[in-house]
C-alpha positions as CSV (number, residue, x, y, z in Angstrom):
1,M,9.9,10.9,16.5
2,S,13.2,9.4,15.4
3,Q,13.9,9.0,11.7
4,I,14.1,5.4,10.5
5,I,16.3,4.6,7.5
6,I,15.5,1.3,5.7
7,E,18.5,0.4,3.5
8,N,16.6,-2.2,1.4
9,P,12.8,-1.6,1.6
10,V,12.0,-4.2,-1.1
11,I,11.4,-7.4,0.8
12,N,8.8,-9.2,-1.4
13,S,8.6,-10.2,-5.0
14,P,6.3,-7.9,-7.0
15,Y,4.8,-11.0,-8.7
16,E,3.6,-12.7,-5.5
17,E,1.3,-11.8,-2.7
18,P,3.3,-10.0,0.0
19,R,4.6,-12.4,2.7
20,R,6.4,-9.9,4.9
21,H,6.2,-6.3,5.9
22,F,7.9,-3.7,8.1
23,R,6.2,-3.4,11.5
24,F,4.4,-0.2,12.2
25,G,4.9,0.8,15.8
26,D,3.6,3.6,18.0
27,E,5.9,6.1,16.5
28,G,5.6,5.0,12.9
29,I,7.4,2.6,10.6
30,T,10.2,0.4,12.1
31,N,12.9,-1.6,10.4
32,E,11.6,-4.8,12.0
33,I,10.3,-7.3,9.5
34,V,7.3,-9.4,10.4
35,N,5.7,-12.3,8.6
36,G,2.3,-11.8,6.8
37,R,0.6,-9.3,4.6
38,R,0.1,-5.9,6.1
39,V,-3.6,-5.1,6.6
40,S,-4.9,-2.3,4.4
41,S,-5.2,1.0,6.5
42,Y,-5.2,4.7,6.0
43,F,-4.0,7.6,8.2
44,I,-6.0,10.5,9.6
45,P,-4.1,13.7,8.8
46,I,-4.3,16.4,11.4
47,A,-4.5,19.9,10.1
48,R,-2.2,22.6,11.6
49,P,-4.0,25.8,12.5
50,K,-4.4,28.1,9.5
51,K,-2.2,31.2,9.6
52,E,-3.4,34.2,7.9
53,G,-2.4,34.4,4.2
54,K,-1.0,30.9,4.2
55,Q,-2.4,27.6,2.9
56,L,-3.7,25.0,5.3
57,S,-1.1,22.2,5.7
58,F,-1.3,18.8,7.2
59,N,1.0,17.2,9.8
60,T,2.3,14.2,8.1
61,E,3.5,12.2,11.1
62,W,2.3,8.7,10.3
63,T,1.9,7.3,13.8
64,K,-0.1,4.3,14.9
65,E,-2.7,6.4,16.7
66,R,-3.7,8.0,13.4
67,A,-4.0,4.7,11.5
68,R,-7.5,3.2,10.8
69,E,-8.0,-0.2,9.2
70,N,-9.8,-0.4,5.9
71,K,-12.1,-3.2,7.0
72,F,-14.0,-3.4,3.8
73,I,-10.9,-3.7,1.7
74,N,-9.4,-6.4,4.1
75,Q,-12.7,-8.4,3.9
76,V,-12.8,-8.3,0.1
77,R,-9.1,-9.3,0.0
78,D,-9.9,-12.3,2.2
79,R,-12.8,-13.4,0.0
80,V,-10.8,-13.0,-3.2
81,A,-7.8,-14.9,-1.8
82,I,-10.1,-17.9,-0.9
83,W,-11.7,-17.8,-4.3
84,R,-8.2,-17.6,-6.0
85,Q,-6.9,-20.6,-3.8
86,G,-10.0,-22.5,-4.9
87,G,-9.0,-22.2,-8.6
88,Y,-11.4,-19.4,-9.5
89,A,-14.5,-21.5,-9.3
90,G,-17.7,-20.2,-10.9
91,V,-16.2,-18.0,-13.6
92,T,-17.4,-18.0,-17.2
93,S,-15.4,-19.9,-19.7
94,T,-14.3,-16.6,-21.2
95,T,-13.1,-15.3,-18.0
96,R,-11.2,-18.5,-17.2
97,R,-9.4,-18.4,-20.5
98,L,-8.5,-14.7,-19.8
99,I,-7.1,-15.6,-16.3
100,E,-5.1,-18.4,-17.8
101,Y,-3.7,-16.2,-20.5
102,W,-2.7,-13.5,-17.9
103,Q,-0.9,-16.2,-15.9
104,R,0.7,-18.3,-18.6
105,D,4.3,-19.4,-18.4
106,G,6.7,-17.3,-20.4
107,C,4.6,-14.2,-20.5
108,E,6.9,-11.4,-21.6
109,F,5.2,-8.8,-19.3
110,P,3.6,-10.6,-16.4
111,F,1.3,-8.7,-14.1
112,F,2.5,-7.6,-10.7
113,F,0.5,-9.2,-7.9
114,C,-1.3,-5.9,-7.1
115,Q,-2.4,-5.7,-10.8
116,R,-3.6,-9.3,-10.8
117,E,-5.4,-8.9,-7.5
118,A,-7.2,-5.8,-8.8
119,L,-8.4,-7.8,-11.8
120,E,-9.4,-10.7,-9.7
121,S,-11.3,-8.4,-7.4
122,A,-13.2,-6.9,-10.2
123,I,-14.1,-10.3,-11.6
124,Y,-15.1,-11.6,-8.1
125,I,-17.3,-8.6,-7.5
126,T,-19.0,-8.8,-10.9
127,E,-19.2,-12.5,-11.6
128,I,-18.8,-14.4,-8.3
129,A,-19.7,-12.6,-5.1
130,H,-23.5,-13.1,-5.5
131,K,-22.9,-16.9,-6.0
132,Y,-21.3,-17.2,-2.6
133,G,-23.6,-14.9,-0.7
134,D,-21.2,-12.0,-0.7
135,N,-23.9,-9.5,-1.9
136,W,-22.6,-7.2,1.0
137,I,-19.7,-6.2,-1.3
138,Q,-21.9,-4.7,-4.0
139,N,-24.3,-3.3,-1.4
140,Q,-21.3,-1.5,0.3
141,L,-20.0,-0.2,-3.1
142,K,-23.5,1.2,-4.0
143,E,-23.6,3.0,-0.6
144,D,-20.3,4.6,-1.1
């Protein structure tokens, strides 16, 4: 596997939903930029055989064949994005004021998008999901 060097890996604003990402090919990350947010996925590590007296180590080659999509996370992201684009419909007045406060103009320390999305996801799961028939989210969380 050849080593890829990406001179400038920051291609998105930390305050906005990612719009581009580096393509992941059969041999790992590439320096090719593609439009759209990368889907959430994880990699299956493969343990090397244990040698006597040594600790077990993992082969860290991040290749496409070892990638598995986080379907649950991607489905929740999609539902939260639709809800966000709809203006946070259905939240309590207290939650709405909190969201507006977090997103106000001139905020000295604005949230990064990932922080905002985490908060939105928590709100969606606790206050909104059941209103839109998304009980599957809480059911899945209870199973795990």
